[in-house]
Structures are given as structure tokens and as C-alpha cells.
C-alpha positions in Angstrom: 150.5 167.3 166.0 148.6 164.9 168.5 146.7 161.8 167.1 146.4 160.6 170.4 142.8 158.7 170.3 142.6 159.2 166.5 141.4 156.2 165.1 143.8 155.6 162.2 143.7 152.8 159.2 147.0 152.3 157.9 147.6 150.1 154.5 150.6 148.7 153.6 151.2 148.1 157.3 153.5 145.3 157.1 156.1 146.9 154.8 159.3 148.5 155.4 157.5 152.1 155.7 154.3 151.0 157.1 156.2 149.3 160.4 157.6 152.4 160.8 154.9 154.5 160.7 152.7 151.9 162.5 155.3 152.3 165.7 155.1 156.0 165.6 151.6 156.6 165.2 151.2 153.9 168.1 153.7 155.7 170.2 151.6 159.2 169.2 148.6 157.6 171.5 146.4 156.8 167.9 144.0 153.7 167.5 145.3 151.6 164.9 144.0 149.7 162.1 146.9 147.8 160.1 145.9 146.2 156.9 147.9 143.9 154.7 146.9 141.5 151.9 147.5 138.4 154.3 146.7 138.4 158.1 150.0 136.9 159.0 151.7 139.8 157.0 150.1 142.1 159.6 149.6 140.0 163.0 153.2 139.9 164.1 153.3 143.7 164.0 149.9 144.1 166.2 151.7 141.0 168.7 155.1 143.6 168.9 152.5 146.3 170.1 150.3 143.9 172.7 147.8 146.4 172.9 144.0 146.9 172.3 144.7 149.9 170.3 145.8 147.8 167.2 143.4 145.9 165.1 144.9 143.8 162.4 142.9 143.3 159.0 143.2 141.4 156.0 141.9 142.4 152.6 141.9 142.9 148.9 142.0 146.5 149.0 141.6 146.5 145.1 138.3 145.6 145.4 135.4 147.9 146.5 134.4 145.1 148.8 137.6 144.4 150.4 137.7 148.2 151.2 134.2 148.4 152.6 135.1 145.5 155.2 137.8 147.2 156.2 136.0 150.4 157.1 133.2 148.4 158.9 135.9 146.3 160.9 137.0 149.6 161.8 133.6 151.0 162.6 132.9 147.7 164.6 135.8 147.9 166.6 136.8 151.6 167.3 133.3 153.6 166.2 134.8 156.2 163.6 137.7 156.7 161.0 139.7 159.6 161.6 142.6 159.2 159.4 143.3 156.9 156.7 147.3 156.7 155.2 147.5 155.0 152.1 151.0 153.7 152.1 150.3 150.3 150.3 151.7 149.9 146.8 154.4 148.7 144.6 157.1 149.3 142.3 158.0 148.0 138.5 160.2 149.4 135.7 162.8 148.9 133.3 160.7 148.0 130.4 160.3 150.8 127.2 156.7 151.4 126.4 156.8 149.4 123.3 158.5 146.8 124.6 155.7 146.3 127.7 152.7 144.6 128.0 149.2 144.9 129.0 150.3 143.2 132.8 152.7 146.0 133.2 150.1 148.8 133.6 147.2 147.1 134.8 149.4 145.9 137.9 150.7 149.2 138.9 147.2 150.5 138.7 145.9 148.0 140.6 148.3 148.2 143.3 148.8 152.2 143.4 145.7 153.5 141.9 143.0 151.3 143.1 144.0 150.7 146.2 144.3 154.1 147.1 141.0 155.2 145.3 138.8 152.6 146.9 140.3 152.6 150.3 139.3 156.4 150.0 136.0 156.1 148.8 135.3 153.8 151.8 136.8 155.8 154.5 136.0 159.4 153.6 132.0 158.2 154.2 132.0 158.1 157.7 134.3 161.1 158.0 131.9 163.1 156.3 129.2 162.0 158.8 131.9 163.1 161.7 132.9 166.4 159.9 136.3 165.6 160.0 139.1 163.4 158.6 142.3 163.0 157.3 143.9 161.1 154.6 147.3 161.1 153.0 147.9 159.2 149.7 151.7 157.8 148.7 152.6 159.0 145.2 156.2 159.7 143.9 158.5 162.0 142.3 157.7 160.0 139.0 154.0 161.5 139.7 155.4 164.9 138.6 158.2 163.9 135.5 157.8 160.7 133.7 161.4 158.9 133.0 161.9 156.2 130.3 161.4 152.8 131.0 159.0 153.7 134.2 155.7 155.0 132.2 153.5 152.1 134.1 154.6 153.2 137.8 154.5 157.1 136.8 150.8 156.9 135.2 149.8 154.9 138.4 151.4 157.6 140.9 150.3 160.4 138.7 146.6 159.3 139.1 146.8 159.3 142.8 147.7 162.6 142.7 144.9 163.4 140.7 142.7 161.7 143.0 144.0 163.5 145.8 143.2 167.1 144.6 140.0 166.2 143.2 138.6 164.3 146.4 140.2 167.3 148.2 138.2 169.7 146.5 135.0 167.6 147.1 135.1 167.4 150.9 136.8 170.8 152.1 133.6 171.8 153.4 133.2 168.8 156.0 136.7 169.6 157.6 138.3 166.7 155.7 141.7 167.4 154.2 143.4 165.2 151.8 146.8 165.3 150.8 149.9 163.2 149.0 153.2 162.6 150.0 155.9 162.2 146.9 158.7 160.5 148.3 162.1 159.8 146.8 163.9 156.5 147.2 162.9 155.3 150.4 165.3 153.3 152.8 163.5 149.9 153.6 165.4 146.5 153.4 163.5 145.7 150.4 165.1 148.6 148.4 168.3 147.7 149.8 167.8 144.1 148.5 166.8 145.6 144.6 169.8 148.2 144.6 172.3 146.4 146.8 175.3 149.2 145.0 173.4 152.2 146.4 174.2 154.9 148.5 171.5 154.3 151.3 172.8 157.1 153.1 171.4 159.3 150.9 167.7 157.7 150.9 164.8 159.0 152.5 164.1 157.6 155.6 160.8 155.8 157.5 160.9 157.9 160.4 161.2 161.3 158.4 157.9 160.3 156.2 156.3 159.1 159.6 157.2 162.6 160.9 155.8 164.5 157.7 152.5 162.2 158.1 152.1 163.5 161.7 152.3 166.9 160.7 149.2 166.3 158.1 147.2 164.5 160.7 147.5 167.8 162.7 143.8 169.1 164.2 144.9 173.2 163.2 146.4 172.4 159.5 145.4 174.6 156.7 146.6 172.2 154.0 144.7 170.4 151.4 144.8 168.9 147.9 148.8 169.3 148.1 151.8 167.3 146.7 154.1 167.4 149.2 157.7 166.4 147.8 160.1 164.3 150.2 163.8 164.2 149.3 166.7 162.5 150.8 169.8 163.8 151.4 
């Protein structure tokens, strides 16, 4: 399951999950491109790693121009793109459809679907040229079954799953494997703040997710187009 010297783009790198994944992949020997919406959000993580194997990049990933700029910066620095981890995303809920406004759905589609779509479309091009690649998208249990008052979130995550399946079928002849993880609630500081009375011990740990991502980047992997459920205790 080695990712040593694999050039790995991680979106949402400054988030609670992204920081752990970045550290785990760095320790495994990967060359990292750590992406955030603002440079100041990812620069401290790069400073902590203190290595020329880590490049900070800021971009609007919901735009084609922003995604292409990330990929070009990766190619300019490291010469190839091996792995894309689409961890950037967001969550909203609590409003039934009949009380929601258009912005609720637009926001979820932009943050969860468009960032994944644009980055996957940009990153897969050099992967096709080199005839190897791994893309892992972030879905949710809500991608499989909607819940009351969480329709916008569920729609966006279901769309990510359909994108994963479609792209996986398109590029399978190029030794590019594309999968999606579907985690339950992740134990991050942000989630703890938003749900202070929850039992955190039952939440999914970022380290567990990072280990799963390492597995999905394996050289000898034979899984593609899959939706992999990850569950806390």
C-alpha cells in the first residue's frame, strides 16, 4: 500500500480530516499538493511538515480555471499527478424542502459536487497520459438514503457517487481507479463544536479514514467505481 513518491493532490487539506490525511500520506512518503481556498489556510500545515515534498496551493475549486491551475502547479513542481483525494466539502441541513430557498441547494452543489467534478476532470487528464492514477471522492451515508431536512446535502453527495461511477467506467482502460468513501460522522473539532452533547467516542476517526485512503491508492488494487461505507462504532 505504498504511496512513496506518489504525487498526491489533497483538497480541503486544512480541514479536520484533511490535516490528518496529509500527515499520514506525508509520513508514507508521498509528495503532496495541499489545496485550500486561501493560501494562509494551508501554509501552516506545509510549514509544519518542513519539506520540499509539500506544496501549498490556493484556488477556487468550483471553477474550471481554479482546478486547472492546481493541476498545472502540480505538474510544474512535481512533473506528474498520481493521486487526487477530493476531501473538500461542506454540510448544511435542518430545513425541509418546502421551507428552503435556492441558495441551500446551490451551496451544497458548489461545495460538494462542483469542486469534485472540476478537480477530477482536470487531474484525470495527466493520469490518462501517464496511464496510471487514483482518484478518491468523499460521499456520505446520505448519498444512499436521504433524510428529512437534509435534502440539499443528500442530493450533492448522491451526485458525487454517480460522478465516481461514471468516471471509473470511462478511464478503466488507462489503469486509473476511481472510488468514493461514504463516511458517517467524522470526529473533527468542527463537528464537536456543532454537536457538543454527542458521544464522540462513537464517531469515525480521521486516522481510520486516512488508512482507508492509503489502501485505495495501492498499486495492486482491483477496486473501482465503488462506494465504500465507513462507519464509527
